[in-house]
N, C-alpha and C positions, 0 to 999 in steps of 0.2 A: 394391636396395642404396642406403642413404642417403648423403648427402654426407660425413658424418664417417667412415663406413666406407671410402669411396673415398679420402679423404685419408690414412687410416691405411695403406691398401694402398700409396699412393704413397710415403708415408714409409718403408715397408719395402722400397721398390724394386720393387714388383710392379705389373703393369699393372692399371689400374682397370677395364678393360672386357675382355670376352672377345674374343679375336681380335686383340689389340694386340701380340702377340709380333712379333719381327723377321721370323720366317718368314712369318707370316700377312700382315703388311703388305707385305713384299717380294714375296710371292706374288701379291698383287693387282696391284701396280705392274709386276712382271715380266711377268705374263700380258698386261697391257695393252700393255706395251712390245713384246712379241713380236708381238702383233696389229698394232700400229702399224708395226713394221718389215716385216712381211709385206705390208701394204698399200703401204708405201713401195717395196718391191722390185717388187711387181706393176705399179705405175704408172711406175717408173723406166724399164723396158724400152721401152714405147710412147712415153714422153716423149723418151727419147734418140733413138729412131727419127725423131721429129718435128724436134727441134732440132739433132741431130747432136752429134758430139764437140766441135766448135768452140763450139756454143751451150752445151754443158755447161761448157766452159772459162770462158766469160764469166760464166755463172751462178755457178760456183765462186769466181771471183775477187771478184765482188760480194758473195757470201754470206759469205765470210771477213771482209770489212770490216764487213758488217752485224752479224755475230756479235760483233765487238770492241765496237762501239757499244752493242749490246744488253747485253753483259756490264757495261759501264761504267754503264749506266742501270738495268736491271731484271732481268736474267737470273738473278741470284743471290737474288732476293727470296724465292722459296718456301723455300729451305734456310735463309736467315737468319731469316725470320719464324718458321718452325717451331721453330728452335733457341731463339729468345728467348721465344716464347709458351709452349712446352712446359715450360720451367723454371718459369714462373709458374703454369701450370695444375697442375704437379706438387705445388705447395704451396697450392693452392686460391685463388690470386690471380686470379680470373676477370675482375674489373674492369680490372686492370692489363693482363691479356692482351688484352682488347678494345681498350684504348688503344694497345697496341703495333700492333694491326691498323690502327687509324685513322691512326697516324703513318706506317706503311708505305704506306698508300694515298696519303697526302699526298706522301710522298717519291716514289712511283712516278709520280704525275701531273706533278710539277715536272720531275723528271729525265728522264722519258720524253718529254715535250714538247721539252726541250732536245736530247735525242738525235735525235729526228726532224728537227729543224731543221738540226742539224749534218750529218746524213747526206744530206739533200736538197741543201742549198746548198754543201756541201763535197765533193760527189761528184767534181768535177773534180780535186781535190787528192789523192784517196784511191785512185783506180783508173786504169787505162789508158783511153784514149778510148772504145774499143768497149764497155767495161763500165759507163760512166757512166749511161746511161739505165736499165740493170738495177738499179744501186744506188739510184737515185732511186725506183723502184717499191717498194723495201723500206722506205723512210723512214716511212710511217705505221704500219707494223707495230711499230716501237719503242714508240710511245705505247700502243698497245693491249695489248702484251705486259706492260707494267708493271702495269696493273690486273689482268690475268689472273694474273700471278705472285703478287700480294698475296693474292688470294682462294684460290689453290691452297695457298699457305703456311698460310693460316688453317685449312683443312680438315686438312692434314697435321699441324699442331700438335695438333689434336684427335684425332689417330690415326684419321682416316677417309680412306682412300686411294681409295675407290670413285669419288668425284666427280672427283678428278684423273685417275684412270684412264679414265673414260668421256669426259672432256673431251679427253684426248689422242687417243683413237680417233676422236672426231668431228672433231678438228682435222686429223688425217691424211686422213680420207675427203674432207673439203672441199678440202684441199690437193691431193690427187690429182685430183679431178674438175675443179677450176678450173685447175690447172696444164696438164693435157692440153687442156682446152677453150680456154683463153685462148691458149696457144701455137699451137694449130691456127688459131684465128681471126686472130691477129695476123700469122701467116705468110701465110695465104691472102688477107688483105686488103692485103698489101704491094704496092707498085707493081710493075708488070711488069718494070721495068728494075732492080729491086733485085738487088744482088750476093749471092753466097752468104754473105758475112760479115754483110751487113745482115739477111738472113733469120735467121741464127743469133742475132743480137742481139735481134731481135723475139721469137724463140722463148724466149730466156732471160728476157726481160721478162715473158712469159706465165707462166713457171715461178715467177718472183718474186712475181707477183700471186697465185698459188696459195698461197704461204707466208702472205701477209697474210690471205687469205680464211680459211685454216685457223685462224689465231689469233683472228680475229673470231668465227668459229663457236664456238670453245671458250669465248671470253669470254661470249657470250650464254648458253651452257649453265651456266657457273659462276655467273653472276648469278642465274639462275633457281634454282639449287641453294641459293645463299646465302639468297635470299628465302624459300625453303621451310623452311630450318632456322633462320632468324633467331629465331623465337619460342622455340625450345628453348634457343638460346644466351642470349637475353635473360633467360629464367627462371633460368638458372643464375647469371647475373651479378647479378640482383636478390637472390639468396640470399647473396651475398658481402657480409659486413659489415665486411670488412677496410678498411684505410686505402688510399686511392688515391694514386698518384704523380702529380705535376704533368705535364702534357703536354710541357712543355719538357724535363724530365728524361728522360722516355721517348723523346722524339725524339732527344735526344743519345745515349742508349744504343742506340737503333735504328740510328742512323748509324754509331756505333762498332762495332756488331755486323755490319752489312751490309758495311762497308768491307773487312774481311779476306776475306769471301766474294768480294767483287768483285775484289780484288787477286789472289787465288788463281786464280779463274776467268779473269781478264784475262790473267794470265801464261800459263795453260794454252792459251788460244785465241790469244794474241798469237804464240805459236810458229808456228801454222799460217799466220797472216797474214804474219809476218815472213819465214818460209820462202818463201812465195809471192812476196813483193816481191823478195827477194834472187834467187830463181830466175829470175823473169821479167826483172828488170833486168839481171842479169849475162849472160843469154843473148841478150836482145833488144837492149839498149843496149850491153852490153859486147862481145858477139861478132857483133852485127849480124844475128842470125837473124830470120826473119819472125815477126811477132807471132802470126799465125794458126796457124802450125806449132807454135810453142813453147806457145801456149795450149792447142792441141788435145792435145798430149802431157801437159801438166799436168792437163787435164781427165780423162784416163785414170786418173791417180793419185788426184786429189781426188774425182772423182764416180763412180769405179768401185771401185778397190781400197779406198780409205778408207771409202766408203759401205758396202761389204759388211762390212768388219771392224768397223764401228761398230755392227752389229746386236747381236753378243754383248756388246760393251762397254756398250751402252745398258741391258742387263739389270743390269749392275753399277751404273749410274747410278740405276736404279729402286730397287735395294737400298739405295744410299746415302741416297736421299731418305727411305726408310722408317726407317733406323737412327738418323738424327740425333735425332728427338724421343725415341726409345726409350733410346738411350745417354745423351743429355743428362739425361733424367729420373733414370736410375740414378746418374749422376754427381752430380746436384744433391742427391740424398738421402744422399750420402757412401758409397754401397755400391760400394767398389772391386772387390770380387770379382765382383759382378754385372755391373759395367761391363766388366771384363776378359772375362767369359764371353760377353757379347753381342758385343763387338768381335771376339773369336776366331771366334765362330760366323759372323759376317758375312763375314770374310775367307775362311774355309774354303768358304763357299757360293760366293763369287766364283771361287775356284780350281777347285772341282768343276765349275762351268759353263764357265769360260773355257779351261781346258786342252784338253778334247776339241774345243771349237769351233776353237781355233787349229790343232790337228792336222788336223781335218776340212777346214779351209780350205786347208791346205798340200797335202793329198792330193788334194782335189777342186777345186783352184783353176781349172783349165781348164773342167771341166764346169759349175761354178757360174757362172763368168763367161759362158760360152756361153749358159746358161739365162737369165740376167738381162739380158745386154747382147750380143745376137747381131750385133755389127758385125764382120764377118769380117776386114776389113782391119786392125783393131787388136786382134783377139782374143788373139793370142799375147803381145803386149806387156802387155796388161791382165792376162792370166792370171799371167804371171811377177811382175808388181808385186803382185798379190794374194797369191801364195804367199810372197813375201818379207815383205810387210807383216803377215802373219797372226800372227807372234810378238808383235806389239804388243798383241794381244787379251789375253794373259795379264798383261803388265806394266801396261797401262792399266786393266784391270778391277780388279785388286788395288789399284792406285794410287788409283783413284776411291774405293774403299771406305775405305782408310786415311786419305785426305784427310778424308772425312766423320767418321771416328772422332776424328781430331785436333781437328776443329772442334767436335764434340759434347762433348769433355772440356775445352773452353776453350783449347786450344793453337792459337789461330787463326792465329798467325804461322808455324807450322811448314810448312803446305802452301805458303805463299808462299815460304819459304826453299827448299824442295825444288824447286818449280817454277822459281824464279829461277836457282838453280845449274844446273839442267838446261837452261834457256833459253840461258844464256851459253855453256855448253859446246857444245851442238848448233848454235847459230848460227855460232860460230867454225868448227866442223867443216864446216858446209855451205859457207861462203864459201871455205874452203881447197880443198874437193873440186871446187867449180865452177871455181875459178881454175886449179888445177894438174892436174886430171884431165879426162877426157872421159866421165865417168860419167853426166852429164846427170841424167835423172829418177831414176836409181838412187841418186844422192846424197840425194835427198829421202827415199827409203825407209830408207837407212842411218841418217840423222840422226833419223828418226821412231822407229826402234828404240832408238837411243842415248838419246834424250830420255825415252822411256817407262821404260827400264831404270834410269836414274838416279833418277827419281822413286820408282819401286818400292823401290829399295835404301835411299834416304834415309828414306822414310816408315817402313819396317820398323825402322830404327835409332831413330827418334823414338819409336815405340810401345814398343819394348823399354825405352827410357829412362824414359818418362813413366808407362807402365802396368805395366812389368815383364812385358810380353807375350812369352811364349816360344813358338816355333813348333816343332812336331814335324815335322822335315823329311821323314822317310820317309812319314808319314801325309798331310801336307799337300801335298807335292810329288811324292815318289817313286811312291806308289801311283797317284795320278791320271795321272801321265805314262805309266807302264807300261800302265795300262788304256787310255789314249787311243791309244798306239802300236798295241796289238793291235786296237783298234777301227778305226784308220786302215787297217790291213792288210785287215781284213774288208770295210770299206766299198769300198776300192779293188778288191778281188777281185770283189765283187758288181757294181760298176759296169762293170768290163771285160767280165764275162760277159754281162750283160744288154745292154750297148751293142753287142757283137759280134752278138748274136742279133737285136736290133731293127734293126740296120743292113741286114740282108738284106731287110727289107720296105719301109723308107722311107729318107729322107735323114738326114744327120748330125744336124741339129737335133732331129728327131723322136726318133732313137735316143738322143740325149743326154738329152732330156726324160724319156723312158721309163726310162732307167737311173739318173738321179740320185735319184729318189724311193725306189726300193728300197734303194739304197745308204745313204741317210739312215735309213730305217726299220730297217735291220739294225744300223746303227752305234749308235743310242741304246740298245737293250736290251743289246747286247754290252758297251758301255762300263759301264753301271750294274751288270750282272751281275758282271763282273770286279772292279769297284770294291768292291762289297759283299762278294764272296767273299774279297777280299784284306784286308778290314778297313778300307778307306778311307772307308766310309760305314756307320755302325753303326745298329742298331735305334733307339738313342737319337736319332741324327741324323734318322732318318726320322720318328720320333714328333713331332719339333719342326716338321715341315713342315705346311702346310695339309692337312687330311684324312690326317694321319699315321697315325692308328689304322687307317683303312681300307686305306691303302697297306701297312702292316705285315702285316695279315691276308692281303692278296693275295700278298705276297712269301713269306709262310710257306707258303701253299698251293702256290706255285710251287717251294718248297724253295730259294729264294734266301737265306733267313735260317735 
């Protein structure tokens, strides 16, 4: 297909290359995300056994601050670059698209370096004393991630998700290996007189080193990928005879484009950090509770309950990364109907995935927690926190998608508004709960749910206003919820039966391990069978998935369709 044909397809709102549909792109990133999360879960258990819940608490406290600085510098680069570049690629402005990439790289180098300096030298002002050395280990990662984010955004804008997906997997493998290895070495080489807290700090430093090593590994891979594809990119650029924009103008537009992404992501993650600061300060400084005890309980929430619920939410994040260039392209060509169709499809995909995940985590909260974090003295509390936190999976998954849709259609300030309103309300609520009740860590769970629910509701209103997007409540929510409840009952029944049988032969952990997997394997087909039979997922929806034709044939043979 020649360049003119590609441009005509873009002008008609069609994808110029095979496999560039939302489902195909989301499928690639979602599959990589699932693999990444599985690796993350596999190494979390031995890492927690090494550094303990106290070490997890120090790591979580430092990581939240690291994420704030990362967001202010470069975390939003992939989404912002793919949004700006895809609109230019859609109309054949390949030279200007390349200039966007150059400006984004320059931006990431300058801001990333500043972020690293701030994180290292300002650590004493940002976290409690025991978390200072952990935060300083994170500092170089800010600079490296800026370059990585720019290159990932470049490939995403060109509707090629494979490179980003592979880099994420390599990043997590390196993260897991170095985190466990470095934490073990730092703890074993500590002085014999080191206290339990000092050992926990050193273990957390090793875990932070793993994060940086993962980013460095992913960056090396992406640089190699860019070098391999640069020739094809340059040939396309040389064929572009259009007028080029001055670098100054593009840099200005790039900054203006990146800023709303940064502000939106900043507010989203500021919530976690602000909650952490309020929680720790009000209980440690306000009520005089021991730092180690309060941080340990906070670690159960942030590094167990939240880590597990983030697994399905991360799939929505992968989908959002895929839909930005797709929806931006449709919107740039003025095809409102196609824009609306793609937005609705992405939201439904998030609901179909997130609702059963939330119900499954509620029903199997204790088994999942025991499987991943078998620390018996804190198991019950961690399980309860996970069950309560699970509902945020639905709200945050859909909220992530609707944020991306609003950004893709140029309504960059709306995610900032929804996140800002949610932040103000939940922050006030947390302070009141901690001051006037004894709910403690349960206050954190409540405000997390409140925050996610407000973003979900406001974004739905914005999309209805700007896109005229109407949601079929029964099909979008009712049928998936009913299917998930039946699935949850089936999963619970299978788990209890297998657990009781396995317990006769070995201990509780072994019985739990043996019982969880069959429960999950039963839950997935039960959910989709009921969902399809009730009309919540049609043949048209299945055909839109990667390998949709093959799946449709299989389901017809099974008489599901």
